[in-house]
C-alpha positions as a Markdown table, in Angstrom:
| # | Residue | x | y | z |
|---|---|---|---|---|
| 1 | Met | 51.0 | 3.9 | 99.5 |
| 2 | Glu | 54.0 | 5.9 | 100.3 |
| 3 | Gly | 53.7 | 5.0 | 104.0 |
| 4 | Glu | 53.6 | 1.3 | 103.1 |
| 5 | Asp | 56.7 | 1.7 | 100.9 |
| 6 | Phe | 58.6 | 3.5 | 103.8 |
| 7 | Val | 57.7 | 0.7 | 106.2 |
| 8 | Ser | 58.9 | -1.9 | 103.7 |
| 9 | Ile | 62.2 | 0.0 | 103.2 |
| 10 | Arg | 62.8 | 0.1 | 107.0 |
| 11 | Ile | 62.0 | -3.6 | 107.4 |
| 12 | Gly | 64.4 | -4.4 | 104.5 |
| 13 | Ala | 67.1 | -2.2 | 106.1 |
| 14 | Ile | 66.7 | -3.9 | 109.4 |
| 15 | Val | 66.9 | -7.4 | 107.8 |
| 16 | Leu | 70.0 | -6.3 | 105.9 |
| 17 | Gly | 71.4 | -4.9 | 109.1 |
| 18 | Ile | 70.7 | -8.1 | 111.0 |
| 19 | Gly | 72.3 | -10.1 | 108.2 |
| 20 | Ala | 75.4 | -7.9 | 108.2 |
| 21 | Leu | 75.7 | -8.2 | 112.0 |
| 22 | Ser | 75.4 | -12.0 | 111.7 |
| 23 | Leu | 78.1 | -12.0 | 109.1 |
| 24 | Leu | 80.4 | -9.8 | 111.1 |
| 25 | Ala | 79.8 | -11.9 | 114.2 |
| 26 | Gly | 80.8 | -15.1 | 112.3 |
| 27 | Cys | 83.9 | -13.5 | 110.9 |
| 28 | Ser | 84.9 | -12.2 | 114.4 |
| 29 | Lys | 84.6 | -15.8 | 115.8 |
| 30 | Glu | 86.8 | -17.1 | 113.0 |
| 31 | Val | 89.5 | -14.4 | 113.6 |
| 32 | Lys | 89.5 | -15.1 | 117.4 |
| 33 | Ala | 89.9 | -18.8 | 116.8 |
| 34 | Asp | 92.8 | -18.3 | 114.4 |
| 35 | Ala | 94.5 | -15.9 | 116.8 |
| 36 | Lys | 94.1 | -18.4 | 119.6 |
| 37 | Met | 95.6 | -21.2 | 117.5 |
| 38 | Glu | 98.5 | -18.9 | 116.4 |
| 39 | Glu | 99.2 | -17.9 | 120.0 |
| 40 | Gln | 99.3 | -21.6 | 121.0 |
| 41 | Val | 101.8 | -22.3 | 118.2 |
| 42 | Val | 104.0 | -19.3 | 119.3 |
| 43 | Lys | 103.9 | -20.4 | 122.9 |
| 44 | Glu | 105.0 | -23.9 | 121.9 |
| 45 | Asp | 107.9 | -22.7 | 119.7 |
| 46 | Met | 108.9 | -19.6 | 121.8 |
| 47 | Lys | 112.5 | -19.4 | 123.0 |
| 48 | Val | 114.0 | -16.6 | 125.1 |
| 49 | Glu | 116.8 | -15.0 | 123.1 |
| 50 | Ala | 119.8 | -13.5 | 124.9 |
| 51 | Trp | 123.2 | -12.2 | 123.9 |
| 52 | Gly | 126.5 | -12.2 | 125.6 |
| 53 | Glu | 130.2 | -13.1 | 125.6 |
| 54 | Val | 132.5 | -15.9 | 126.5 |
| 55 | Glu | 134.7 | -15.4 | 129.6 |
| 56 | Gly | 137.4 | -17.5 | 131.3 |
| 57 | Thr | 136.6 | -18.0 | 135.0 |
| 58 | Ile | 140.1 | -19.4 | 135.8 |
| 59 | Ile | 142.9 | -17.1 | 134.7 |
| 60 | Lys | 146.5 | -17.8 | 135.6 |
| 61 | Glu | 149.3 | -15.3 | 135.6 |
| 62 | Ile | 152.7 | -16.9 | 135.1 |
| 63 | Tyr | 155.4 | -15.1 | 137.1 |
| 64 | Val | 159.2 | -15.6 | 137.2 |
| 65 | Asp | 160.7 | -14.2 | 140.4 |
| 66 | Phe | 164.3 | -15.0 | 139.7 |
| 67 | Pro | 166.6 | -13.2 | 137.3 |
| 68 | Ala | 166.5 | -14.8 | 133.8 |
| 69 | Thr | 166.6 | -13.9 | 130.1 |
| 70 | Val | 163.9 | -14.9 | 127.6 |
| 71 | Glu | 165.7 | -17.0 | 124.9 |
| 72 | Ala | 162.6 | -18.0 | 122.9 |
| 73 | Ile | 158.9 | -17.6 | 122.8 |
| 74 | Lys | 157.3 | -20.8 | 121.4 |
| 75 | Val | 153.6 | -19.7 | 121.4 |
| 76 | Lys | 151.3 | -16.9 | 120.2 |
| 77 | Glu | 148.5 | -15.1 | 121.8 |
| 78 | Gly | 145.2 | -16.9 | 121.3 |
| 79 | Gln | 146.9 | -20.3 | 120.8 |
| 80 | Ile | 145.5 | -23.3 | 122.6 |
| 81 | Val | 148.1 | -25.3 | 124.4 |
| 82 | Lys | 148.1 | -28.7 | 126.3 |
| 83 | Lys | 149.6 | -29.7 | 129.6 |
| 84 | Gly | 153.4 | -30.0 | 129.5 |
| 85 | Glu | 153.8 | -27.9 | 126.3 |
| 86 | Glu | 156.8 | -25.5 | 126.3 |
| 87 | Leu | 155.7 | -21.8 | 126.2 |
| 88 | Val | 158.9 | -19.8 | 126.8 |
| 89 | Leu | 162.6 | -20.8 | 127.1 |
| 90 | Leu | 164.7 | -19.1 | 129.8 |
| 91 | Asn | 168.4 | -18.8 | 130.5 |
| 92 | Tyr | 169.1 | -18.4 | 134.2 |
| 93 | Glu | 172.6 | -20.0 | 134.5 |
| 94 | Pro | 174.1 | -17.0 | 136.4 |
| 95 | Tyr | 171.3 | -17.5 | 139.0 |
| 96 | Lys | 172.2 | -21.2 | 139.3 |
| 97 | Gln | 175.9 | -20.3 | 139.7 |
| 98 | Ser | 175.0 | -17.8 | 142.5 |
| 99 | Ile | 173.1 | -20.7 | 144.3 |
| 100 | Leu | 176.2 | -22.9 | 143.9 |
| 101 | Met | 178.5 | -20.2 | 145.4 |
| 102 | Lys | 176.2 | -19.8 | 148.4 |
| 103 | Glu | 176.1 | -23.5 | 148.9 |
| 104 | Lys | 179.9 | -23.6 | 149.1 |
| 105 | Glu | 180.0 | -20.6 | 151.4 |
| 106 | Ala | 177.4 | -22.4 | 153.7 |
| 107 | Thr | 179.6 | -25.6 | 153.6 |
| 108 | Leu | 182.7 | -23.6 | 154.6 |
| 109 | Glu | 180.8 | -22.0 | 157.5 |
| 110 | Ser | 179.5 | -25.4 | 158.5 |
| 111 | Ile | 183.0 | -26.9 | 158.6 |
| 112 | Thr | 184.3 | -24.0 | 160.7 |
| 113 | Ala | 181.5 | -24.2 | 163.2 |
| 114 | Glu | 181.8 | -28.0 | 163.3 |
| 115 | Ala | 185.6 | -27.7 | 164.0 |
| 116 | Lys | 184.9 | -25.3 | 166.9 |
| 117 | Leu | 182.2 | -27.5 | 168.3 |
| 118 | Thr | 184.3 | -30.6 | 167.9 |
| 119 | Glu | 187.1 | -29.0 | 170.0 |
| 120 | Ala | 184.8 | -28.2 | 172.8 |
| 121 | Thr | 183.0 | -31.6 | 172.5 |
| 122 | Gly | 186.3 | -33.4 | 172.7 |
| 123 | Gln | 187.1 | -31.7 | 176.0 |
| 124 | Val | 183.6 | -32.5 | 177.3 |
| 125 | Lys | 184.0 | -36.1 | 176.4 |
| 126 | Asn | 187.5 | -36.2 | 178.1 |
| 127 | Ile | 186.0 | -34.8 | 181.3 |
| 128 | Ala | 183.2 | -37.3 | 181.2 |
| 129 | Ala | 185.7 | -40.1 | 180.8 |
| 130 | Leu | 187.8 | -38.9 | 183.7 |
| 131 | Asn | 184.7 | -38.5 | 185.9 |
| 132 | Glu | 183.7 | -42.1 | 185.0 |
| 133 | Glu | 187.2 | -43.3 | 185.8 |
| 134 | Leu | 187.1 | -41.4 | 189.1 |
| 135 | Ser | 183.7 | -42.8 | 190.1 |
| 136 | Leu | 184.9 | -46.3 | 189.3 |
| 137 | Leu | 188.0 | -46.0 | 191.4 |
| 138 | Glu | 186.1 | -44.4 | 194.3 |
| 139 | Lys | 183.5 | -47.2 | 194.3 |
| 140 | Arg | 186.2 | -49.9 | 194.2 |
| 141 | Leu | 188.0 | -48.4 | 197.2 |
| 142 | Thr | 184.8 | -47.8 | 199.1 |
| 143 | Asp | 183.3 | -51.2 | 198.4 |
| 144 | Gly | 186.6 | -53.0 | 198.6 |
| 145 | Gln | 186.3 | -54.2 | 195.0 |
| 146 | Asp | 189.7 | -53.1 | 193.7 |
| 147 | Pro | 191.1 | -56.1 | 191.8 |
| 148 | Glu | 194.7 | -55.7 | 193.1 |
| 149 | Ile | 193.5 | -55.3 | 196.7 |
| 150 | Leu | 191.1 | -58.2 | 196.3 |
| 151 | Ser | 194.0 | -60.4 | 195.1 |
| 152 | Ile | 196.1 | -59.5 | 198.1 |
| 153 | Glu | 193.2 | -60.1 | 200.5 |
| 154 | Ser | 192.6 | -63.5 | 198.8 |
| 155 | Glu | 196.2 | -64.5 | 199.4 |
| 156 | Leu | 196.0 | -63.2 | 203.0 |
| 157 | Thr | 192.9 | -65.3 | 203.6 |
| 158 | Thr | 194.6 | -68.4 | 202.3 |
| 159 | Ile | 197.8 | -67.9 | 204.3 |
| 160 | Arg | 195.8 | -67.0 | 207.5 |
| 161 | Gln | 193.9 | -70.2 | 207.1 |
| 162 | Gln | 197.2 | -72.1 | 206.7 |
| 163 | Leu | 198.5 | -70.4 | 209.8 |
| 164 | Glu | 195.4 | -71.4 | 211.8 |
| 165 | Asp | 195.8 | -75.0 | 210.6 |
| 166 | Leu | 199.4 | -74.9 | 211.8 |
| 167 | Glu | 198.4 | -73.5 | 215.2 |
| 168 | Glu | 196.0 | -76.5 | 215.6 |
| 169 | Asp | 198.7 | -78.9 | 214.5 |
| 170 | Tyr | 201.2 | -77.2 | 216.8 |
| 171 | Lys | 198.9 | -77.7 | 219.8 |
| 172 | Val | 198.4 | -81.3 | 218.9 |
| 173 | Gln | 202.1 | -82.0 | 218.5 |
| 174 | Thr | 203.0 | -80.2 | 221.7 |
| 175 | Ala | 200.5 | -82.3 | 223.6 |
| 176 | Leu | 201.8 | -85.5 | 222.0 |
| 177 | Leu | 205.4 | -84.4 | 222.9 |
| 178 | Glu | 204.5 | -84.4 | 226.5 |
| 179 | Val | 203.4 | -88.0 | 226.3 |
| 180 | Gly | 206.2 | -89.0 | 224.0 |
| 181 | Gly | 204.0 | -89.2 | 220.9 |
| 182 | Ser | 206.0 | -86.5 | 219.0 |
| 183 | Ser | 209.4 | -85.0 | 218.8 |
| 184 | Ser | 211.1 | -81.6 | 219.2 |
| 185 | Lys | 212.1 | -81.7 | 215.5 |
| 186 | Ile | 208.5 | -81.8 | 214.4 |
| 187 | Ile | 207.6 | -79.0 | 216.8 |
| 188 | Lys | 210.5 | -76.8 | 215.5 |
| 189 | Gly | 209.4 | -77.5 | 211.9 |
| 190 | Ile | 205.9 | -76.3 | 212.6 |
| 191 | Glu | 207.3 | -73.2 | 214.4 |
| 192 | Thr | 209.4 | -72.4 | 211.3 |
| 193 | Gln | 206.4 | -72.8 | 209.0 |
| 194 | Lys | 204.4 | -70.5 | 211.3 |
| 195 | Thr | 207.1 | -67.9 | 211.2 |
| 196 | Thr | 207.3 | -68.1 | 207.4 |
| 197 | Leu | 203.5 | -67.7 | 207.1 |
| 198 | Gln | 203.4 | -64.8 | 209.5 |
| 199 | Thr | 206.1 | -63.1 | 207.6 |
| 200 | Gln | 204.1 | -63.5 | 204.4 |
| 201 | Ile | 201.0 | -62.1 | 206.1 |
| 202 | Asp | 203.0 | -59.1 | 207.3 |
| 203 | Thr | 204.4 | -58.5 | 203.8 |
| 204 | Leu | 201.0 | -58.8 | 202.2 |
| 205 | Glu | 199.4 | -56.4 | 204.7 |
| 206 | Ala | 202.2 | -53.9 | 204.1 |
| 207 | Lys | 201.7 | -54.3 | 200.4 |
| 208 | Lys | 197.9 | -53.8 | 200.8 |
| 209 | Ser | 198.4 | -50.6 | 202.9 |
| 210 | Thr | 200.9 | -49.2 | 200.3 |
| 211 | Leu | 198.5 | -50.1 | 197.5 |
| 212 | Val | 195.6 | -48.3 | 199.2 |
| 213 | Lys | 197.7 | -45.2 | 199.6 |
| 214 | Glu | 198.7 | -45.4 | 196.0 |
| 215 | Lys | 195.1 | -45.7 | 194.9 |
| 216 | Thr | 194.1 | -42.8 | 197.2 |
| 217 | Leu | 196.9 | -40.7 | 195.7 |
| 218 | Glu | 195.7 | -41.8 | 192.2 |
| 219 | Leu | 192.2 | -40.6 | 193.0 |
| 220 | Glu | 193.5 | -37.2 | 194.2 |
| 221 | Lys | 195.6 | -36.8 | 191.0 |
| 222 | Leu | 192.5 | -37.8 | 188.9 |
| 223 | Lys | 190.4 | -35.1 | 190.7 |
| 224 | Ala | 193.1 | -32.5 | 190.0 |
| 225 | Glu | 193.2 | -33.6 | 186.4 |
| 226 | Ile | 189.4 | -33.2 | 186.1 |
| 227 | Ala | 189.6 | -29.8 | 187.7 |
| 228 | Asn | 192.2 | -28.7 | 185.2 |
| 229 | Ala | 190.2 | -30.1 | 182.3 |
| 230 | Lys | 187.1 | -28.2 | 183.4 |
| 231 | Asp | 189.2 | -25.0 | 183.6 |
| 232 | Gly | 190.4 | -25.7 | 180.1 |
| 233 | Leu | 186.9 | -26.4 | 178.8 |
| 234 | Ser | 185.7 | -23.2 | 180.4 |
| 235 | Thr | 188.4 | -21.2 | 178.7 |
| 236 | Thr | 187.7 | -22.8 | 175.4 |
| 237 | Glu | 184.0 | -22.2 | 175.7 |
| 238 | Lys | 184.5 | -18.6 | 176.6 |
| 239 | Gly | 186.9 | -18.0 | 173.8 |
| 240 | Asn | 185.0 | -19.9 | 171.1 |
| 241 | Asn | 181.3 | -19.5 | 172.1 |
| 242 | Ala | 180.7 | -16.2 | 170.2 |
| 243 | Met | 182.7 | -17.5 | 167.2 |
| 244 | Val | 180.7 | -20.8 | 167.1 |
| 245 | Gln | 177.4 | -19.0 | 167.5 |
| 246 | Thr | 178.2 | -16.5 | 164.8 |
| 247 | Ser | 179.4 | -19.3 | 162.4 |
| 248 | Ala | 176.3 | -21.4 | 163.1 |
| 249 | Leu | 174.0 | -18.4 | 162.5 |
| 250 | Lys | 175.7 | -17.6 | 159.2 |
| 251 | Asp | 175.3 | -21.2 | 158.2 |
| 252 | Glu | 171.6 | -21.2 | 159.1 |
| 253 | Ile | 171.1 | -17.9 | 157.2 |
| 254 | Gly | 173.0 | -19.3 | 154.2 |
| 255 | Asn | 170.9 | -22.4 | 154.1 |
| 256 | Leu | 167.7 | -20.4 | 154.3 |
| 257 | Glu | 168.8 | -18.2 | 151.5 |
| 258 | Ile | 169.7 | -21.2 | 149.3 |
| 259 | Ser | 166.3 | -22.8 | 150.1 |
| 260 | Met | 164.5 | -19.6 | 149.2 |
| 261 | Met | 166.5 | -19.2 | 145.9 |
| 262 | Arg | 165.7 | -22.8 | 144.9 |
| 263 | Asp | 162.0 | -22.5 | 145.8 |
| 264 | Lys | 161.7 | -19.7 | 143.2 |
| 265 | Phe | 162.1 | -22.1 | 140.3 |
| 266 | Gln | 160.4 | -25.1 | 142.0 |
| 267 | Lys | 157.1 | -24.3 | 140.3 |
| 268 | Ser | 154.6 | -26.5 | 138.6 |
| 269 | Tyr | 155.0 | -24.4 | 135.4 |
| 270 | Ile | 158.8 | -24.4 | 135.3 |
| 271 | Lys | 160.7 | -27.5 | 134.0 |
| 272 | Asp | 164.4 | -27.3 | 133.4 |
| 273 | Asn | 164.9 | -24.1 | 131.4 |
| 274 | Ala | 161.3 | -23.8 | 130.1 |
| 275 | Ile | 158.0 | -22.3 | 131.2 |
| 276 | Ile | 155.4 | -25.0 | 130.5 |
| 277 | Thr | 151.6 | -25.4 | 130.7 |
| 278 | Asp | 150.5 | -26.9 | 133.9 |
| 279 | Ile | 146.8 | -26.8 | 132.9 |
| 280 | Glu | 145.2 | -29.6 | 130.9 |
| 281 | Ser | 144.1 | -27.2 | 128.2 |
| 282 | Ala | 144.8 | -23.5 | 128.2 |
| 283 | Ile | 144.5 | -20.5 | 126.0 |
| 284 | Ile | 147.4 | -18.0 | 125.7 |
| 285 | Ser | 145.6 | -14.8 | 126.6 |
| 286 | Lys | 148.5 | -12.4 | 126.9 |
| 287 | Ile | 152.3 | -12.5 | 126.3 |
| 288 | Asn | 154.1 | -9.7 | 128.1 |
| 289 | Val | 157.7 | -10.4 | 127.0 |
| 290 | Val | 159.8 | -10.6 | 123.9 |
| 291 | Glu | 162.9 | -12.5 | 123.1 |
| 292 | Gly | 165.8 | -11.0 | 125.1 |
| 293 | Ser | 163.6 | -9.6 | 127.8 |
| 294 | Arg | 164.9 | -9.7 | 131.4 |
| 295 | Val | 162.4 | -11.2 | 133.8 |
| 296 | Gly | 162.4 | -11.6 | 137.5 |
| 297 | Glu | 163.5 | -8.0 | 138.0 |
| 298 | Gln | 160.1 | -6.5 | 137.7 |
| 299 | Ser | 156.6 | -7.3 | 139.1 |
| 300 | Gly | 154.8 | -8.0 | 135.8 |
| 301 | Ser | 153.8 | -11.5 | 134.7 |
| 302 | Val | 155.4 | -13.2 | 131.7 |
| 303 | Leu | 152.2 | -14.8 | 130.4 |
| 304 | Arg | 148.5 | -15.0 | 131.1 |
| 305 | Leu | 146.7 | -18.3 | 130.6 |
| 306 | Ile | 143.0 | -19.1 | 130.6 |
| 307 | Asp | 141.9 | -22.6 | 131.6 |
| 308 | Gln | 139.9 | -23.6 | 128.5 |
| 309 | Asn | 137.7 | -25.9 | 130.6 |
| 310 | Ser | 136.7 | -22.9 | 132.8 |
| 311 | Leu | 135.1 | -21.0 | 129.9 |
| 312 | Lys | 131.6 | -19.7 | 130.7 |
| 313 | Ile | 129.2 | -17.4 | 128.9 |
| 314 | Thr | 127.7 | -14.3 | 130.5 |
| 315 | Ala | 124.4 | -13.7 | 128.7 |
| 316 | His | 122.1 | -10.8 | 129.1 |
| 317 | Val | 118.3 | -11.6 | 129.3 |
| 318 | Pro | 115.8 | -8.8 | 129.0 |
| 319 | Glu | 113.9 | -8.2 | 132.2 |
| 320 | Glu | 110.5 | -9.2 | 130.8 |
| 321 | Phe | 111.7 | -12.7 | 129.8 |
| 322 | Ile | 113.7 | -13.6 | 132.9 |
| 323 | Lys | 110.7 | -15.4 | 134.4 |
| 324 | Ser | 111.1 | -18.0 | 131.6 |
| 325 | Val | 114.7 | -18.8 | 132.6 |
| 326 | Ala | 115.7 | -21.2 | 135.4 |
| 327 | Ile | 118.9 | -22.8 | 136.5 |
| 328 | Gly | 119.3 | -26.0 | 134.6 |
| 329 | Ser | 117.5 | -24.7 | 131.5 |
| 330 | Glu | 118.7 | -26.2 | 128.3 |
| 331 | Val | 120.2 | -23.6 | 125.9 |
| 332 | Glu | 121.4 | -23.4 | 122.3 |
| 333 | Ile | 124.6 | -21.3 | 121.8 |
| 334 | Val | 125.2 | -19.7 | 118.4 |
| 335 | Pro | 128.7 | -18.2 | 118.2 |
| 336 | Tyr | 129.2 | -15.1 | 116.2 |
| 337 | Ala | 132.3 | -16.7 | 114.8 |
| 338 | Asp | 130.2 | -19.2 | 113.0 |
| 339 | Lys | 126.4 | -18.6 | 113.1 |
| 340 | Thr | 125.7 | -21.7 | 111.1 |
| 341 | Ile | 126.4 | -23.9 | 114.2 |
| 342 | Ser | 124.5 | -24.4 | 117.4 |
| 343 | Leu | 126.2 | -25.7 | 120.6 |
| 344 | Pro | 124.3 | -27.1 | 123.6 |
| 345 | Gly | 124.7 | -25.8 | 127.1 |
| 346 | Lys | 122.9 | -25.2 | 130.4 |
| 347 | Val | 122.0 | -22.2 | 132.6 |
| 348 | Thr | 124.2 | -22.6 | 135.7 |
| 349 | Ala | 123.6 | -19.3 | 137.5 |
| 350 | Ile | 121.2 | -16.3 | 137.5 |
| 351 | Ala | 122.2 | -12.9 | 138.8 |
| 352 | Gly | 120.3 | -11.5 | 141.8 |
| 353 | Glu | 120.0 | -8.0 | 140.4 |
| 354 | Ala | 119.4 | -6.3 | 137.1 |
| 355 | Val | 121.8 | -4.1 | 135.2 |
| 356 | Lys | 121.5 | -1.6 | 132.4 |
| 357 | Glu | 122.9 | -2.8 | 129.0 |
| 358 | Asn | 122.6 | -0.2 | 126.2 |
| 359 | Gly | 119.8 | 1.5 | 128.0 |
| 360 | Glu | 117.8 | -1.8 | 128.5 |
| 361 | Thr | 117.2 | -3.5 | 131.8 |
| 362 | Val | 118.7 | -7.0 | 131.7 |
| 363 | Ile | 119.6 | -9.8 | 134.1 |
| 364 | Asp | 122.9 | -11.6 | 133.6 |
| 365 | Ile | 122.9 | -15.3 | 133.5 |
| 366 | Glu | 125.8 | -17.8 | 133.4 |
| 367 | Val | 125.7 | -20.4 | 130.7 |
| 368 | Thr | 128.1 | -23.4 | 130.7 |
| 369 | Pro | 128.7 | -25.1 | 127.3 |
| 370 | Asp | 128.4 | -28.8 | 127.2 |
| 371 | Glu | 131.4 | -29.2 | 125.0 |
| 372 | Val | 134.7 | -27.4 | 124.0 |
| 373 | Ser | 134.6 | -25.6 | 120.7 |
| 374 | Pro | 137.2 | -23.5 | 118.8 |
| 375 | Tyr | 134.4 | -20.9 | 118.3 |
| 376 | Leu | 134.0 | -20.4 | 122.0 |
| 377 | Gln | 137.0 | -18.5 | 123.1 |
| 378 | Ala | 137.5 | -15.8 | 125.7 |
| 379 | Gly | 136.0 | -12.5 | 124.4 |
| 380 | Tyr | 133.9 | -14.1 | 121.6 |
| 381 | Gly | 130.3 | -13.0 | 121.2 |
| 382 | Val | 127.4 | -15.3 | 121.2 |
| 383 | Asp | 123.6 | -15.5 | 121.0 |
| 384 | Val | 121.9 | -17.8 | 123.5 |
| 385 | Phe | 118.4 | -19.3 | 123.0 |
| 386 | Ile | 116.9 | -20.6 | 126.2 |
| 387 | Gly | 114.0 | -23.0 | 126.4 |
């Protein structure tokens, strides 16, 4: 009986054990199912969280490299300014006056040099005119084109033709006289005319000869005048060449100095007596002067501006989550300045190497905000949620 009872107890224990195992197996399946569902929910809602700071990628240092005094500062550090807005007022009247003085000095040097050059140029022009006159006279004599000589030759041609005509007439009248067809009076009249014409020819030929001699003498005088003019030019050039060159060089140096001085305030950020913003929207990052400061006499900048449109966020992503980040990923930016707001943005760059940040291995990413916000300024901290 006792043996039967023992067997019954074992069988009951086994049945209870099997029931317990079945119950545990059922519970285990339910737990696994719940865990799997929870994991799916986590995966669907999971975002990679990173932290970082706002940085300006375009920083502009404003320099003044001419002597001036700061009269007024019209902005404060951290202030946002728009293009054309006045930042600092300057007084640089003494510098302008020094430019004006140099301009007058350059003008004086230019006048002096020009006077010397004009003196030599006048002599050169005179020699050129004399040479031209000489060439013309020589050509006229050589080619027989002198107007006065041509006039005499024209008269000679006419008179010689008249004399030839008289000779023919004389022959005819002489022949007629022999047959009684003429008279001695007619013959004598023709002879008188012939003599008159010949006298005119002799006079004109003598005049022509004298004129040729005069023209030749005029040529010689002109040649001597040209030679003297050349000697005078040579003397002038030797005496004035160094002076002219020195004056011209001083004039050139003066103009270069003036140009360099003017270029110093021909800047996009200088208008009249003010330093202005030449960026569409900028942040005053640093002011390095106070009212009364002298600028242009040291190497430091007057102001530092950050282009507000160049603001980027450098965020630090833990190494184990970088695989979930890609260029172009949408992000939510939560600024520390106001954690109640969320601003959209995109991942625009991922660093190629990891760095240590507070003992943790992280990869830096660049995030570009989609919009400008007063809570995203250079140096501000942010949290970034990616995905």
